[in-house]
N, C-alpha and C positions, 0 to 999 in steps of 0.2 A: 825172808831173813835178811835179804840183800836191802831191802828198802830198812829195816832197823839198822844194819849196818852205816847205810850210806847216810841216815838223817844224823847219827851219834857221830859219828867217823868226821864229816862238812862242819859239826856244830853249825848247821840251819846255814850254813852260806851254800848248800845245792837244794834247788827244791825236788824234791822228791814223789812221784807216783809209783802203784805197784798194781800189776794187777796178772790175770791169770789165761789163758784160753779156754778152761775148765775149772772156774773158782770151786770149792767145795767146804772149804772154810778155813779156820786158820788151825792147824796142825797143835793140839799139845807139845808134842815132842819138840818143834819148833821153838814154841816160847819157851820151855825148858834149856834147851840147850842156849839158846840165846840168853837167858838168864844169867847163865855161868859166865858170861861176860858179861854183867852187870848192865845190858841192856832189854829194857822191857816191850816187847811187843805184842803184848796181849791185847791191847788199844788197839790195834791193826784190825782189818777186815778186808775179807777176801772177795775182789773184785774182780770184772769181766774186763778185759783189753778193749771191749767195744765202747765202752765207757769214756773211753779214750781215742777213739779214731780219728775223731778230728782237730785234732788238738796238735799244736805246735811244740815240740819238743827237740833239744838240742841232740840229746844221745835216746835211744832205746835199746836197752841192753836185754838179753834172752839168755836165758841159761839152763834152755833145756832144749834138744830138740825139734820135740815135737811144736814149742812154742815159737821158734825161730821157724818152721814150715809154716805155722797156721797163725802167725800174727801179721795183724791186717799193713797196709802199706800206707804210710804216714804223710804226713805233709814233705815236698820239697826242702832239705836242710837239713832231715832229721839223719842224725849219723847213725847206723844201726850196728851193734857188738856182741857176739856172740861169745857164750861161755858154756860148753857142754858140759854140764854138773848132770852126776846120775842123780835119778828120783830118791830121796831116801826115804819115801812112802811103799815104794816096789820092793824094797829090803825084805824078806823071808826069813823068818828066824823069831827068837822073843825078843823082851825088851833091851835087854843087854845089846844084842845085834842092831836095831832098830837107834838106838840110841847113837852107837855109835855111826853109821849112816850118817844122821844130821849133823852131828859132831864133824865127818869129814867134810861135806856139804859146806858146813857154818863156815870152816877153816879155810877153803876154798876162796868162799865168796868174798872172807875179809881179805885174803890175800892180795886175790883179784881188784877190790873196793880199794886198798891201798897202794896198789900201783897207776890205777884209774884215779884217783886223788890226785897224788904228787904226778902224771903228765898233765893234769888238768890246769894243775900251782903253774908249771912249765910252761905251756902252751899260753900262761895269759901275761907272762912277763913280756 
């Protein structure tokens, strides 16, 4: 969801990569709640962070505590940012509860990414 938001919000000004420590595929509820925001992430795919281990990044943003702990070390100069978001896939309950959890994480990511982009814009002046 973060990848989709960052691509849409930056309008291509930010090069975005997304990966997980245990990629298991794109969750259909993530696709659904992002579509509610008119962002199509159905073309994205779940990738392992190991694919990007030796690449240079300006920023690496982790969004769950497990990822922060397991994320590999990136080259010097990479600024690491951590936003602790609950894993919506761990939600117990029916579809309504699961959708609510995905929407909460979606909305949290949107808010934090807007602030992140605003800070980038300020820093580039």
